[in-house]
Structures are given as C-alpha cells and as structure tokens.
N, C-alpha and C positions, 0 to 999 in steps of 0.2 A: 568081654569082661565088663562087669558093672562096678562102678564106683559110687558108693552111697554118699549121702550128704555128710554123714558122720565121718567117713573116711576122708572126704574133701576137707572138712573142718580140721581134722587132725593133721592133715598134710599142711594146711595153711598155718596151723599153730606151730608145727615143727619148722616150717620155712621162716616164719617170722622170728624165730629164735628166742622168744620169750623175753626180750628186752623191751622195757617200757621206759619212756622218758616223759616228764611233765615239765612245761615251762614254768619258771619262777618269776614272780612279779613283785617288785619291791618299790617303795616310795620313800622319798626324803623330803622333809619340809622344814622350813625355818620360820620362826615367829618374830616379826618385828614389832616391838612394843614402844618404840620411841626412846627418849632420853630418860624418862622417869619410869621407875618400876611400877608395874600394875599390881593391884591387889591380888591375893591368891585366888579368890573366887572368880575374878575376871579372867585370870590366866587359865583357870580350869575350864571356864565357859568357852573361851576362845579355842583352847585345845580340843574341846569336845566338838565344836563346830568344824574345826579343821579336820578332825578325824572322820566326821560324817561326809564332808566334801571329798576327802581322799577316798573313802569307801565307794561313793557314787562314781567318782572318776575311774576308779579301778574296775567297777562293774561295766562302765561304758567302754573301757578299753579292752576288756576281756571278752565280752559277749559277742561282738561281731566276728572275732577270730575263731570262735567255736564253729565247727562244721555241723551241718544238719544231717544226721544219720537218717537216711531214707531207705525203707524196706524195698525189697526187690519187686514185689507185686504192686506196691504203691507207686513205684516209678513207672511201671508199665501202664497202670490205670491213668496216670497223668499224661503219659505219652499218647495214649489213644485219644484222650480228650483234647490235647493241646497240639498234637502234631500237625504240621502244615500240609503234609500229604493227605491226611484224612480229611482236612478241611476242603482241599481242592476236590477230592472225590465226592464229598458231600454236596458241594456246589454243582458238580456235574450231574449228580442224582436229581437235585432240585430242578435243574434245567431240563433234564429228560422228562420229568414229571410235567412240567409246564408245557413241553412240546406235545405230550399226549393230550393235555387239556385243550391246547390250541386246536389240535386236529378234531377233537370231539365237539368243540364249540360251533362247528358248522351246522350241527343239528339243532342248536339253540337259536330261536328267533333273534335277529339283530335289529334293534329299533334305532331309527335315526330321526331326530327332530330337526326341523330347519324352516327356512323361509326363502321365498323366491319372488320378492316384490320388485316390480320394474314397470316403466312406461312402455306401452306397445303402440305400434302403428300398423294398421292392417290386421291380418290374422295373428293372434298371439303365438309367438314362438316359445319353445320350451326353455326353461332355465334349469340346467343340470338334470335334464330328463323329465321335468314335470312342468305343468302349466304355471304361469305366474300366480303365486298364492301367498297370502299373508302368513299362513302357518300350514306345515305339512308333516306327515309322519309316514315313514317307509319302513317296512319289515320284510326280511327275506331269510330263508333257512332251507337247508337241504331236506328234501322229502325222500328222495331215492338217489343215492350216489354210490355206485359200486367202487369207483376209484378211491373216494374218501374213506370208505369202509376198510379197505386194505391199508390205507395210510394210517388209520387209527390203530390197526393191529401192529403195524410196524413201529409206531410211536410207543405203544405199550411194551413191545419187546425191547425197544431201546431203553425204556425205563427199567425193565428187569435186568438188562445188561449193566446199567449204571449201578443197580443194587449189588450185583456181583463184583463189579469193579471196586465199589466201596469196601466190600468185604475183603477183597484181595489187598487193597491198600491198608486196611486195618491189620491184616496179617503181616504185611511188610513192615509196618511201623512197630508192631509187637516184636518181631524178630530183631529189628535194628536196635530197639531199646534194650531187649534182653542181652544181646551180644555186647552192646556198649557197656552195660552194667557189669557183665561178667568180665570183660576185658579190663575195665577200669579197676575192678576189685583185684584181678590178678596183677595188674601193673603196680598198684599200691603195695602189694606184698613183695613184688619184685624190687621196688625201690628200696624197701627196708633191707632186703637181702643184699642188694648191690651196695648200699651204704655201709653195711657191715663188712663186705668184702673190701671196699675202698679203705676203710679204717685198718683192716688187717694188712692190706698192701702197704699202707703208710708205715705201720710198725715194722714190716719186713724191710722197707726201704731204709728206715732209720737204723735197723739192725745191720744191714749190709754196709752202710756208711761207717758204722762203728767198727765193724770187722775189717773194713778197708784200712782204717787208721791203725788197727792192730796188726795189719799185714796178713790177715787170714783170707779175706776175699779180694778179688781183683776188681779193677775198674769196670770190667765187663759185667761182673755180677751186680754191681750197683746200677749200671745202665739197664740191665734186664729188669731189676726191681722197679726202676722208674718207669720203664716201658709198660710193665704190667699194671702199675697204678694209673698211668695215663690212659690205658685201654679201659680200665674200670671207670675212670672219670668220663670217658666218651660214652660208654654204655649207660652210665648214670644220667648223663645229660639227655641221651636219647629216650630213656625211660621216663624222665621228668617231662620232656616235651610231649610224649605220647599220652601221659596221664593228663596233662593240661588240655590237650585236644579232645580226649575222650570225655573229660569232665565238662568241657564247653559244649560238646555235642549232646551229652545227656541233659544239660541245662536247656538247650534249644528244644529238645524233645519234650521235656517235662514242664518248661516254663519256670523253673526254679533258678536261683542265683548260683552261678557256677562256683563262686567262692565258698559257698556254704554246703555243697554236696559232699556227702561222705557215705560210702557204701556200707552195707551191713552183711557180712558174709554168712551169718547165721540165718538170714531170711531167704537165702537162695534155695529153692527146692531142687531135689535131685531129679534129673531127667528120667522119664520112665524107661524101662528096658525095651529095647527094640530088637526084634529078630532079624538080623541082616540077611537070613536065607529066605524070609517070607516073601510072598508075592505082593509087594507094596506098590507096584506100578499101577495095578488096577484100582487100588484105594486112592492113589494120588490123582488118577484121571477122573475118578468119580467124585472126589471131594474138592478138587482144585477150583477155587473161585476164578482164577484166570482162564481156565478152560471153559467154565460156564459162561463167563463174559464173552469170550471169543465165539462160542457157539451161538449165543443169543444175538450177537451182532450180525453173524452170518444169516440167521433166521430173519432178522429185521431187514437186511438187504434183499433177501428173497421176497419178502412181502412188499417192498418198495417196487420191485420189478413188476409184481402183479398189479400194484396200484397204477403204475404208468401204463401197463397194457390195458387196463380197464378205463383209461381215459377215452377210448373209442366207444364205450358203452353209452347208452342213453342216460340222461340225468334229469331229474325232476326236482324243481324248487317250489316251495310254498311262498307266495308273494302277497303282500297286503299293503295298500296305500290309502292315505287320507289327505285331503287338501282343503283348506279354507280359502276360496278364491276372493280376490279383491274386486271392487266396483269401479274404481277411478280410471281404469284403463279401458272402459267401455266394452269389456268382453261380453257383457250381457246383450249387446246389440246383435251378436251372432246367433242368438237364440230367440227367434220370434215367438209371439204369443205367450210371453212370460214363462218360458220353459227353463230359463236360467236358474241354477241352484248354486248357492255359495258353498254348500257342504257336498263334497264328492268323495267317494270311496271305491276301492277296487279290491277284490279278494279272488285269488285264482292260483293257477300253477303255471310255471314256466318250464316247458319241455325242450330239451336240447338234444339233437342227434348229430354228433360229430361225424363229419364226412371226409374231410381231407385236411390234414394238419401235419406238415413235415416236421415241425418242431416237436410234436408229441412222439413221433417215431425216433427222433434223435435222443429224446430223453429216455426212451425205452432202452436204446443201446447203451447209454451212459449208466443206467441202473444195472444192466446186465454185467457191465465191466466192474462196477462196484461189488456186485454179488460174487464174481469170480475172485476178486481181491480178498473179500472177507472170508470166503471159504478157504483160500490158501493160507491166510493168516491164522485161522482157527486150526488148520492142519499143522502149521508150524508150531503153534503153542502146545498142542498135544504132544508133538514129537519132543519138544524141549522139556516138558514136564516129565515125560517117561524117561528120557535120557538122564536128566538131572537126578531123578529118584534112584535110578540104577547106579549112577556114579556115587551118590551119597551112601548107598548100601555097601558098596565095595570099599569106599574110603574109610568107613567106620571100622571095618575089620583091620585095615592097616593102621589106623590111628590108635585103636585099642592095643595093638601090638607095640606101637611106638611108645604109648603111655606106660605100658608094662616095662619096656626096656629102660625108660627114663626113671621109673620108680626103683628098679633094681640097681641102676647105676648110682642113684643117690644113696641107696642102702650100702652099696659097696664103698662109696666115698666116705660115708659116715663111719663105717667100720674101720676104714684105713685111718681116718682122723683120730678116732679113739685109740687105735693101736699106736699111732705115732705119739700121741700124748702120753700114753703109758710108757713107751720106750724112751721118750725124752725125759720123763721123770726118773727113769732108772739109769739114764746116762748113755743109753745105747743109740739114740738118735739126737740130732741137733734140734735146737728150737726153730731154726730156719726150715727144716724139713716138716716140723709140726705145723708151722704157719702155712706152708705150701699145701699141706693136706687139708687145712681148714678152707683155704681158697678154693680148692677143688670141690669141696662140699657145697660151697655157695654157687659155683657154676652149675653143678648138677641140680641144685634146687631151682635155679632159674630155668634150666632146660625142662624140668618136670612141670613147672608152671605153664610154659609154652605148650608142651604136649597135652596137658589137661585141658587148656583152653581150646586148642584145635579140635580135640575130641568133642568137647561140649558144643562147639560151633557146628560141627557136622551133625550132631544129634538134633540140635534145634532146627537146623535147616531141613532135616528129614521130617521132623514133626510138622513144620510148616508145609512141606510138600504133601503130606498125607492128610492135612486138615486137622491135626491134633494139637497144634501149638496153643491155641487159645484155651482149650480145655485143661492144658497143663499149667499155663502161665496165669490164667484168670479163671479158676474153677468156680 
C-alpha cells in the first residue's frame, strides 16, 4: 500500500485538528516627568522615543523564541557535512591514503645530509657508518623489492576500503538524520493531539465532578475521569521528552541550535514505491558499501600475506653516497704519494638474499591469521546484509497492513464521534459519551502516527540497504 505525500499531509492536517494559537505580547510603560509638567512637544518626543524603545525590546524578545523552520533535504545536507561519524570516516580515509603514500615512498630516493667530524687515533673508525667527514650526503631507494610491491597493493586496497567505509558512514548518517526528522515531525503532531485530548479529559473530569454533586455520577466515575486525564498527562510528558531528545539529536547532526529547530512537513518527499516481492537481496549485496569495504579489507589482508611471503625474495636497493673528508685528523697520512682526496663518492646497488629469519616466518603466520579473520568478517557482513534486506521486505508488508488498520480505526472512531455529537444534539446521548468518543478519536490518531512512522522507518532502511537512499534523499 503506497501512501503519497499528499495523503500524509492530509493525515497530518486532520490529526492536528486545525486549531491554531498565537502568543500575545503586550507592554506597559509609565512616564515619570518630575514635579513640574513638561511641554506638550517634549511629552510627545519622549513618548515617541519610548515607543521606539518598546518596539525594539519587543523585537528582541520575540525573535529568539521563533523556531527556524528547516526543510527535510536541507537538514540531511547539513547532517552529511557536520556529522561526527562522517568526519571520523573521512579521517580514516586520509590515514589510509597516507599509508599508501608511505609504502610507495620506498621507491623515491631518500636524501640525508649530515656531518661526522671527530678526532681519530690510528686508523679512522666510521661514525654512523661513514668515515669522518665535514659534510656527507646519503641516498638510498628501492630498485627491486617484491615484498614492498605487494605491500603497496595492500595499502591501495585499504585506501579503497576506507572510501567504501566513508560511503557507508555517509549512508548511516543520512538514514539517522532522515528518521530523526520524520520522528520529530510525527512527535510534534502527536503533542498537539495529546494536548487536545488532555484538555478534553479535563472538561470530562469537571463534568463528572458536577454530575457527582448533582447525584448523577458516582465517586468511581470521577476517579476514572481523573485516572484518564493522569494517563494522558503521562503520555504528554513522555512525548515532550521524546521531542526534546529528537530535537537535540537533530541539532547535533546538523550543527543548528536545538531551540530554533522546527520541522517542515511539506518538505518531506514521499518514499518511492518498493516491490516487497522483488529480489532485493542481490541489489543489496551489489550496492552495499559495507559489503564492499569488508571485501576490500579481506583482499588487502591477502596482499599482506603475499608481501610477508616475498620477504624471502632477493631485494635490490640503489645507493649513493658523498663525503667531504677533513684534514685535521691526519687521515691523509694513510694515503701515500698524495693519493688522498677530500671529495669521495659512491654509486651502486645493494643486493640482499634473505636466507634464514625466523621472525619473517612468524609474520607470515600472523598475516595468514589476519586474512582468515578478514574473510570471515566479510562473510558475516554479507550474511547480515542479506538477512536484514529480507527482514525489511517482509516487515514492510506487515507494517502496510498495520497502517491500513490504524487508518480504518481512526475513520471508524471519527464516524462514531460525529454520530455521538449528532445524537447528543438530539438528546439521545449524553455529553459525557460524546466527550469519550472524541477522546477515542485522539487515541486512534496517535496510533496512526506511530504506524505511519514505523512504515516509513522500514522503507528508508530498505532504501539504505539497496543503496537507493541518497538518490531519494539528496537527488
């Protein structure tokens, strides 16, 4: 069963009851002019200034109290840009990118400038791997490294996984903001309905007390009327607390002031029609950002295993050194016939053949265990997405039926209330029965609001599972 936006707006309008109230603001001022009367012109000037000051004061008092009506899609845009979860995912993406650049930097020559000056006795010993020199430059980079090549691929895959995780968090934030907005809107309408019910219950309580004094009603009838009003007061307090929490959460998501947030029911688009019998599991598995992130993390773990296994392969580095040797340590005496040169340079390759390293074998085992874990996690995510999609498909059918029942129950209660009013006007039913019929209409309206929100929640969750939420919320 599809409920259009026009139908939802009409339902909200009927639930709100069409009663509007506007606060009145008044001012009183007194003019102290001293013991002697002022001239007429001075009095008029002072009255005019006082009027301007009162007008400014009234504007300052009224403006902060007015709520800021925010459209549905504008709230979602602010949530995506301001949400803390999206910011954390963005930081993880930046970290993954820097990890890839770090792995790739091994192929970029690393230049080191330094000095190794010192007094020597006998044959000059090296200082940090080089002969004593006033100035030296060292450069080294990978020329052929099979292990680092696989590590770069793993880091690039981690970067892609971070992109998918960011998209998944973006979808999560969109869903939370949309549901918070819709629930806040429904709660605000519910508050108005409950307020009307509470006032009706108060009139019914007053009527019962009057009938008790007349000897028509019993003390039990009065107690029942008070109990009914007390229950409505409890529900009203619960709804007010829920509205405050929802408004606070929406403010946290959007970065707005909670005291100024006001929903706009007309800005909420109608969820697109969803075929509950369609094969949505395949679409969910293909479009789910969570599934993509889990698969890419498993792929990155596999590449790390290959990187650790290739630690036993030969590696070739490109090495270049330059040093400006000093004279005061008599290093030139070691080179007879003037063969000593202060400028010395080396350019070549360093070849390594790993032969026996127990630590590398342990790291391979650790990487294989991480691979198994990542594969099982990816399998678990896929199963969860498929199960949740199927559950939402089936629950939508039930919620549509529940929403239809709630709508019909409200229609029946409305018809009963109209009939009771007509019969009470003709003297066939009491005013108390008419008031009870009106209270029943309010209860059915609140039940309809709850049923409609639960249906919208399931629809939006299914849109998020199939990857269609952003296309609907932010086209």
